[in-house]
Each structure stands twice: as structure tokens, then as C-alpha cells.
N, C-alpha and C positions, 0 to 999 in steps of 0.2 A: 460495500456489501459484506455481511458477516459470513465468513467461510467456516464456521465452527462445525458444520455438518459434512464437510469434505471427508472422504475416506481416509486421507492422510492425517487426520487429527486436527485440521484447521490452522495449524501453524507449523513452520519448519522447526526441527529440533534445535534447541539452543546450542550455541557453540560451547565446546568443552571449556570448563573453568580452569584458570591457572592453578598450578599445584599449590595448595594452601601451606604446605610445609616450607616451600621456598619463602613465601611471604612471612611466615612465622619466624624463619631464620633471620631474614633481613631486619624485621622489627626488633627481635631480641638483640641482635648485634648493635643496632642503633641505640637501644636503651642502655646496653652495657657501656658503650663509648661515652654517652652523656653522663652516666653515673660516675665513670672514672674521671672525666673532666671536672665534674662537680666536686668529687672528693679531693682531687688534686688541688683545685682552687682553694678549698677550705683548709687543707692540712699543710700544704707546702708553704714555706715562708716566701714573702715578697722579695724580689731582687731589684736593686736600684743602682745604676751606674753613677759614679762620682769622679771628679778629677783627682789627680795625684796630689795636688795642692790641698784639696779638701781632706784627703786621707791623712796627710801629714799634720794638718790642723787638728783633726780628731785625735791623733796620736798624742800630740802635745797637750791637749786638754784632758787626757786620761779618760776618753770616752769609749775606748775599745777594750774588749775582753778577749778576743781571739782573732788571729790572722792566719790565713792559709795561703801559701805562696805556691802557685802552680805555674806551668809553662805559659808565660805571656800574660798572666792575670793574677791579681792579688784580691782575695775575698776576705771580708772582715765582718765581724759581728759586734755591735755596740753593747755596752753594759746595760742590763735591764734596769728599769727605774727602781725595782725592789732592791737591787744590789746597791744602787746609789743611796737609797733611803731605807735603811733596815727596818724602820718602824712601820712602813707601809705593808699592806697585805695584797694577795692576789685578787681579793674580792673588792668591788667598788665600795668606797666609803659613803657614809650618809651625805646626801647633798650633792653627790657627783653624778652627772648625767650618764646614763647607761651607754648611749651612743659614743660619747667622748671616751668613756672607759674602753669600749671595744676598739675604737680607732687607735687608742694609745697602746693596747695590747698588740695589735697588728703591727704598729710601728716598731715596737720592741723586738719583734721577730724578723724584721727586715734584714736581709743580707746585702751589704754594699760591696761593690767590686770596682776595680780600676785597672788600667794597664800596668804591666810590670816595667820598671825603669831600673837600670843597673846602678843602684845607689849604695856605695860601700858603707854609708852611715846608717842604713835602715836597720840592720840587725842589732847594732849597739843600742839604738834608740828603743827598739822593742824590749830589749832586756832591761833598759833603764826604767821604762814605765811599767814593767811587770806584765807585759802582754804575752799570752801563750801563742806561740807560732809553730807551724808545722808545714811539711811539704808532702803531699800524698804520694805513695809508692804505686806506680802503674802496675795493674794486674791484667794479665791477658788470659782469657778463658780458651780452652780448646775449641777451635772453630767448629768442629763437628758437634760437640756438646752444646755450644751456643746456638747452632742452627736447630738442633732437636728441641731445646728448651724454648726458643723464641718462636718457632713456626710449627713444628710437628705436634708438640704437646698441646697447645691451645686448640688446634684443629681436632685432635683426638678427643679432647674433653667436650667440645661442642657436638661432635658426632655422637658421642656416648649419651649426652643429655638428650639430644634429639631422638635417638633410638628409644630411650626409656620413655620419653613423652609420647612418642608414636605408639609404642606398645600399650601403654596405659589407656590412651584414647581409643585405640581400635578395640580393646577389650570392652570398654564402656559402650562403644557403639555397636558391639555385637559382631564385628568383622573378624577375620582371621588375623593372626599376629603378623607383625612386620609392616613395612612402609606401604605395601600395596593392599592393605586390608580395609581401607576406608570405604571403598565402594562395594564391598561384599554384601550380599543379602544376608540378613539375620533371621530368615524365615525358619521356623521349627518344622522338621520333617517327621510326620507320623506314618505308621503303618497300622495294620488291622489290630495288632495286639497292644498298641500304645494307648489309645483313647479310652478303651473299655466301655464305649457307648455304641449301641446299634439302634436301628429303627424301633426295635422292641422296647427301648427305654424312652421313647418319645411318644406322647399321647396328646390327643386333642388337636392335632394338625395333620389330619389325614390327607387333605389335598396337597399340602406342601410335601409330605412324605412321598406321595405318588409321583409328583414331578421330579423329585430328586432321585427316587428309585429308578426312574426311567434313564436318568443320566448315568447312574451306577451300572445299570444293565448294559448301556451302550458301551461303557468302558470295558466290560467283561466280554460282551459278544457283539463286536462292531459289525461282523459280517452280515448278520441277519437284517441289520438296518441298511447297510450299503447295498445289499442285493436288491432291495426294493427302491433304492434311489434316495433314501433319507440321509441328510447331512447331520453331522454331529453338532449339537449346540455349543457355541463357544463359551457362553457364560450365563449364569443365573444370578439374579439380584434378589436377596432375601430382604423383604421390607416389612416392618411392623413395629409396634410399640416396644419399649424396653421391658424385658422380663418375659417375653412370649416364647423364647426358645430358639432364636435365630442361631446363636453360637452352638447351642446343643444340637440342632439339626446338622450343622456343619461337622461337628464331632461324630455324629451318627453316620454321616456320609463317609468319613474317614474309617469308621469301624466296618462299614459294609463294603467299601470299594476294594479293599485289599490291594491298593496301589499306593505309591508314594503320595503323601498329602502335605503340601506346603501351607503352613498357617502363619500369617503375619498380620499385624494391625496397621491401619493406614497411617497412623501417626509415626510409626517407626521408619517410614520412608524419608520423612523430612527432618533434616538436621541443621545445625548452625552453619555448615559449610556449603557453599553454593555448588550444585552439581552432584551432591551425594545422593539425593533422592533418585534422580534419573539414572545414576550409575547402579544403584541397588535394584531398580526395576529391570535394567538390562541383565544384571547378573541373575536375578530371580528367574526370568524367563529362559535364560540360557540353561540354568540347572534343570528347569522343568522340561525343556526340550530334550535334554540328554536322558532324562528318566521317564519319558513318556512310555505308556499312558500314565497320567498322574492328574491330581487336582490341586489347584491353587485357591486358598481361601484368604480373602482380605477382609478383615473385620473393621467396622467403622470406616468404610471407604470414603465417606464425606470429608474426612480429614485431608484428602488429597484430590477429591473429585468435585470440589465446588465449582459452580459455573464461572466461566471466564468473562462473562458479560458485565461483571461488576464495574461500575464507573468510578468507584472510589479507589482508595489505595489497595494494591494487590500484593501478594506474596510471590515474587518471581520464582523463588525456589519451588514453591508448591505448583506453580503453573508449568515449570519445566518438568517436574515429576509427572504431572497429569499428561502433558504432551507425549512424554516417553511411553507412558502406559497405553495411550491411544495407539501409538505407532506399533508397539509390540503386539497388541491385540489384533491389529490389522495384518501384521506380518506372520500370523500363525500359519503353519502348514496344515491344511485341512486333513491331511493323511495322518497327522500325529494326534493321538488322543490326549489332548491337554484341555481341561475344562476349568474355567474360573468361577468360583463362588464368591460373592461379596455380600456383606450385610450392612444395613443402615436403617436408622429410624428417621432420617430426614431426606427422603427422595426428592423433595421439591427443590433442594438447593444443588442437586447434582447437575453437571454439565450435560447439555442435550446430546453432544457428540458421544458421550460415554454411554448413553441409554439407548442409542439407536440399534436396530437389528443388525447383526453381524458382530456386535461386541457383547452386549448383554441381551441375548435373544429371549430370555424369559424373566418376567418379574413375578416372583413367588411371594404372595401376601401371607404373612404370618400374623393373623389377627388374634384378638383376645378370644379364648375358647368359649363355646356355648355350653349349655347345661350338660350335655353328654360328654363334651370334651373335658369339662372341669371334673366330672365324675371319673373319667378314665385317667386323668392326670393324678387325682387323689389316689386311685388304685395303684398306679405305678409307684408313687412315693410311699404308699402304705405297705407295700409288699414285704419290706424289710423291717417293719415295725410290728411289734406284738399287739394285736387288736382284740378287743373283747368281742364276743359274739353278738352283742346288741348294737354294735356300731353301724350306723346308717349313713354311708357316704353320699347317698342321693340327697339327703336332707342338708348335709354340709354344702353340697354343690348348689342347692337352691339358695342357701344363705350367703353365697359368695359371688353373686352376680357382678360381673365387671372385673373379677380378679384374674390375674395372669398366672402362668405356670410357676414363676418364682414366688408369688404370694402363696399359692397353694402348698408348695414345698415347705415354705416357712411355717405355715399353719400346722402341717403334720409334725414338723420338728418341735414346735412350741407345745403341741399336745403331748408328745412323748416326754418332753422336759417336765411338764406339769404332773404327769403320772408319776415320774420319779420323785418329784417333790412331795407328792401326797402319799408316797410309800406303796404304790401299786406296781404290780408286775405287768399290767396290761393297760392299754389306752382305752378309755370308755368314751361314750358319746359326750358326756359332760366336759371331758378334757378337750375334745375337738371344738365344741361350741365356745368354750372359753378362749381357745386359741384363735378362733375367728374374731372374737371381740378384741383380743390383744392386738392382732394385726390391724384391725380397723380403727379402734379407738384408743389403744394403748393399755397398759396395766393399771390396775386399781391403785389409787393413791391413798394409802392407809394413814398417812400423816396429815392429810388435809381434812380438817374438821370444820364443817359449815356451821354457822350460827343457826339457831332455831328459825329465825325469820328467813334467812337465805334458803334453808332446807325446805321450808314450806313453798317458797316461790318456785324453786326448781321442781318440786313435786307437782304443783299445779301446772307448771309449764309443760312438763312431759306428758302428763295425763291429758292436757289439752290437745297435744298431737295425736295421742292414741284415740281419744274420743272422736276427733274429726275424721280419723281413718275408719272407725267403726260405724259412724253415722252416715257415711257416703258410699255410694256404689263406685265401681272402677278404682278401688284402692286395694293395697296389699294388706293382708291381715297382720295384726300385731303379734310379734313373737316374744318380746321381752321389754319391760320398762324398768329402769334403774335410776337412782339418784346418787350412786356412788361415783365420785370424781375419778377421771382417768388421766393418764400421763400426757395424752395429746391435747389436753386443754378443756375437754368437756366436763361439765359438772354433773351431767346425767344425759341419758339418751333413750330414745325409743327405737327398738329394732323391729323392722317389718320384714316379712319373708314372703316372697311370691309363691303362689300355689303351683305355678308352671312358668316355663321360660317364655318371655315375650320378646319379639323382634320388632314390633311396631307399637307406637303409642298413639291413641286417638286424642283429639282435642279435649274431649271430656275427661280423659285420664290425666292429661297434663294440668287442666284446671283443678281437678280434685287433688292432685299432688301439691300444687301451689297452696291450696286451701289448708292442707295438712301442715305444710311448713310454717304458715303464718298463724296457725291456731295456738302455738305456744305463747306468742305475744298477746293474742286475743284473750287467753286465759289470765295472763298477768293483769291486763287492764280491767277485766271483768271482776276479778276477786280482790285485787289489791289496789286497783286504780293507780297503777304505776307502770313504768317501762324500765327494763333493765338491759344490760349488755349481753345477757345470755342468748338473745335472739339473733346475734350478729351473723352466725353461720347460716341460720335459717333464712334470713333476709338475703344473704348473698346468693344462696342456691335458688331461692324463689325468683329473684331478679334475673338470674341467668336463664332459668327455664322460661320465664315470661318473654325475655328478649329473643331467645332462640325461636320460640313459638311464633312470634310476629315477624322477625327479620329473616328467618331461614326456612321455616316450615310452611309459610304462606297461610297461617291460620288466623287471619285478621280481616275483618270487613273493610277496614280503612285502606289497607295496602294491597289486599288480595294476594295473588300468587306472584309476589315480587321478591326476589332475593336481594335484600338490602345489606346483607353481610355474608362473608364467606370464611371458611376455616383455613387458618394458616398453621403450619407445623402440626398436621393432623395427628401424627403418632407421638407427639411430645405433649406440650401444654394445651394444644387445640384452641389457641386464642383466636378470636374472631376479628376480622378486618372489615371496616365499613366500605360499601360500594355505592354510596349515595352522597348527595349534597349535604351541606351543613343544615339547610332548612329541613330536609327530610329527616336528618338525625334528631332534630328538635321534636318533630312530630312523632318519631319513633319513641323517644324518651317519654313523651306525654302518654302515648298508647300503653307503654309498659307500666307506668305509674297508675293509669286508670284500671288496667287488668288486675294488678296486685291489690289495689284499693277495693275492688269488687270482691276478690277472694277473701280479703280480710273481713269485710262486712258480713260475708256469708259464714265465715268461721265463727265470728262473734255471735251471730244469730243462732247457730247450732249449739254453741256452748251455753248461751242464755236459756235456751229451751230445755237444756239438760244439765242445769246447774247442780241439781241434787246428785246426779251421777258423778259430776266433776268433783264435788266435795267429798263424796263417800269414797270414791276410788283413790283420791289424793291422800285422804287420811290413812287409808289402808297402806298406801305406798310409803308414807312417812314412817309408819310403824315398822314395815318389813324392809324398806330401802330398795329391795329388788323383788319384782313380781313377774310371773310368767304370763304369756298371752292367754293361757287357759284360765288362770286366776282372774285376769282382767275381764275376760268375757263372761265368767260366772257371775261376777258382781254386776256387770252390765245387763245380763239377762234377768237376774233377780230383780233389779230395779225396774226393768221393763215389765216383768210379770206383776210386780206390785202396782205399777201405774195402770195396767190393764184391769186388775182386780178393783182398784179404786174407781175406775171409770165405769165398770159394770155395776158397782154398788150405787153410784150416783144415778145411773139409769133406772 
């Protein structure tokens, strides 16, 4: 039975790891010994014992160059081959095997030795054959100095190197200096004056601010809550897509709380040494308890909080860190005001024991902002930027559906940069609209020049989108059409802007949107009788919308209200995962193709019936390269009035 939901964290704490410094010292010493042995074997001459008779024979044959007579032993060195043959060199001659040469060189450096025999004729013979002989003078070192050099000095050198290595590693890991700094927490401590961010600087997340404001108030005035019997929440988990402001909210809490605020990333707990993460968790909570009331913020908690139910390979160090975190959260003294905030955009991978009440009591959703939220965010970021009086942030908010706070901040900054490039002292509405396009589609590519044929194809393609939107109900009005290439890959695009914020889409609206997406390819086939790669993104989006409509929204007569797919990683890529059999998948694919084919036929019919408008607007776009939605609708209505007048004349 799985015990992950037990209050103790599901598993006993891991035993303390052995000191990594001792292991490092042993390994270093072993490597040093091996290197010394290897160097000694390569550099020291080979020694070989011979008999006294062999020694005398070598002496008689003039093979010796030097003899050393020591107590009880005679050592001798043979003459080198280069000395015997002056014409030879130290390098191998042509045709000589390299291995034979190396073996010969080694043999030349061999020292021979034999036992000493009291032979009165030895010295005269050495003189007779011109052999250099010597007897070493014994040297005795001071025993105290010998002990210091042999034992104390190497130990001091090793300790000094170890201290330097420990100091550098603890600095890199963020701990305090010294050998005991490895397990120290490297959390940054903030107080009110440090972050410079308060709730007034956060917009578009009113519900999240309300939940966090209550926690801050509990830290400031705990008595009014405890008097009624309310308990302090132990933790709050901030969940949402990237860029929505989770870390900004945490900084705002630090600015509002006026209590110590410990900020650390989840990845900083896990290091290469086993046991470091758990040790840092213990040290962090120890510091927090000493400085209570306080707040601990763990950013990207999924780095250490992943589920332990994984049946594949696991990271034992990460699991030890998670177990220690669970134990510390359970061990909180409820009388101490210590609150944990954590942020993640992958809540589905977190361990169930981490999410249960009593650990993270609240899940605060930080979603993408709605229309009012986007407008408020734009106002916050625009308050320090000089804006012209004609700037309408509501219109910008309408044009940025689906944008998060980071995107909107980037748009304001891009608009200010563009105003400076244009030599203006204020940001105007045109700067903001251009900034929206830069963030969405990229900058204009002035060096990419389309051929006349490609330019016409792109123009008819984009006008096909616009006409399909204008000729149908349940579509968004056209804001702009351009055939100027952009850096994100588009050769042109049609921008549509909603008249108001929508939270629901009907089946008719989805079908109309798919028809608009495939109308670009329909225009290509109608006018040029060809197909190009320019419709690739349109096809991808249309296919995804059609698939979601059938598999998740239940808008299909064939499958009815059946969920054939579900969303995984909702706050990241939002990819879908099938919940049906392979046979059903095949039927689903067929239904998607049938739906898109029907929308394509409808788009082609609309454009065929309005071919004159398609050609007229496209020629105007080719001439201007960029037209506004008003210019597009003026030509559209003029043609409509002309058709009505011709119809009345015929009648």
C-alpha cells in the first residue's frame, strides 16, 4: 500500500550521508600515490642483480663506465651504446623498430649490482680499465628536521589544499565559509525596503492578491484570527502559466508583510553531493523558526516536489530533499507565524503528499488576465512612461487577448523604444499598436524583398482571410492587413480585433473561425490554381481547433458529449492526450478531416461569389502593402453598394 499521504511524509528520513570531504581526501591520496608510482616506474632506472663473476667479466670486456662501492654492495653502470659507437645518435635510425629502440634505451639505463667481496685486486683492475669508481659518504639528517619534512609538511600541505577547495566550493554553493558550510541554506532574506514591490504594483490578479493579503494580515494581526478560532494557513501554492506574475506576487508579499522573507529557488536545494538538499531544508526552516513571524518563498518548487510514484529511474537526492521538506512542514509549531509560499507552472507533477491540506492549504490560481486585467496591467506599466493624450489602453487591451503580464510589460517598453527611434518625446497610439505587432509577429524584415508573383499570392491569401471574416457572422472584425514580412516567419498577416471580451465560444463561432483560417488557401486555389506553403500555420491552427471541438468540447453528432482527449501540462504547452482506443482515434481523425473539408468548401464558395471584391482589395493591398480595417471595409462597402445599384438597374 502506498503511504505517500501519511502525515510523516510517506517515508522515513534518509540516513545522513558520509562526509564527502573524507571521500574526496581518500580519492585524492590514492590518485597521488598512483601517479607517484607511475612516474617512478617511468623515470627511475631498472635494477638487476648479477653474480660477482659476471661483474668481473664485464670489467674485463670494458663494458662498465662507473662503479659505486657501498657497504656490502657494488653497483655498476654499463657504457651506453652511443659511447661504444660514436656514429650513432639518440634517435632511432631508419629501418629500426621503435619498440626495439625503446627496449634498448631502457637496457642502457639499467643499474647492475652484486655483493661485495674483499678482493685486493679489484681497485687496480678498475684503474687499469679506466672505470670511474666512488664510495658514497653517509649523510645523517637531524632527526627532528627529518620528521618535520617527512610527516608534518605533507600533512600541512594536504590540509591547506583541502581548506582552499572547501572554501571555494562552499562559496559556489552559497553556504558560509569553512568546512561546515556545505549544508547551509542560501536563501536570500528580504524585508520591506528591499524588494520595492507592493500589491499596488500588481494588477490583473485581484483574487490572488486578496488571498495573499489575508495571509499578510494574519502575520501582522494574528490575535483577531485566533480569537475566533481560525488557524494560520501553513502554505499557499501559486499556480499559473509563465509570465502571469507569480514571482512578482511573492515580491509584493515581501513588500507588504514587513517581516523577514526567505526567497529561494527549488533547484538550489539539489546539489551534486548526497544529503546537501535535505541539510539545506533543515537549515532554512531552522532560520525561519528563529526569525518568526516570517515568510518562505520557494520558486519553481516542482524541481524538488515531483511525485515519488515514478516507476522509472529516480533521483534519490531529490527524494531525500522532498521527504525532508514534508517532515519540516509537518513539524511546524502552529503558534509560530511561519508561512510558505511556492510557485509552479506544473502542478500536475507535484507529489500528492505535498499538496494535501496541512502543508499547502491554499492553491492560488494566477491565470492569464481578462480584458479589465490587461487594461489595469497596461496602466501599471505605463505610469512611468510619457504617454500622449490620445492613447487608448482599452483598445490595446482588446488587441492583446491571451497576453500575460510579461507580454504587456514588453509591449509598453517596445512602444517607448519606438517613440525614441522616431524622435518623439511621448508614446502615441501608433507606437503601442506597432509594439503589439512586434511582440506577436516580430519586427518588419526590410531586407526581404518578395518577387512580384509571390507578393500577389500573399496579398490574395491575406485578403481571402479578411473577406471570409467580413462575409460571415460570429467573426471578429478586421483591424489590419499587411504583406510586409516579419521576423517570426510570416510573409503577411491579417489582424482581427474583438469588439468585446469573450469567455465562451459557440459551435458556430468555432466553425466560422476555421473557415476564416482556411480561406487563405481557398483564395490561392481560386485565383492562381495553386497551393503554397504559406498556409501551413493556418492549417495547423484550424486542425487543432477542429480536433478540440470534437474531442474535448463535445460538439460532434458522431461522438456526442464524449471526452476523447484531455489536456496535459495545462499551464505550459497544453498538449492533448488521447483517452480512447486506436479505432476511435481513426474515426476522430476522419471527423476532423470532414469538418475542415466542409469549412474549406464554404470558404471557396464565399470567395467565388465575391471574386470582384477579392481582386479589387488585393490590388489595393499590393499597391499600399499595408491597409487598415477601415480602408478594407470602405472598399468592401463600395463594392456592395455598386452591386446593389446594378441589381436595381436590372430590375
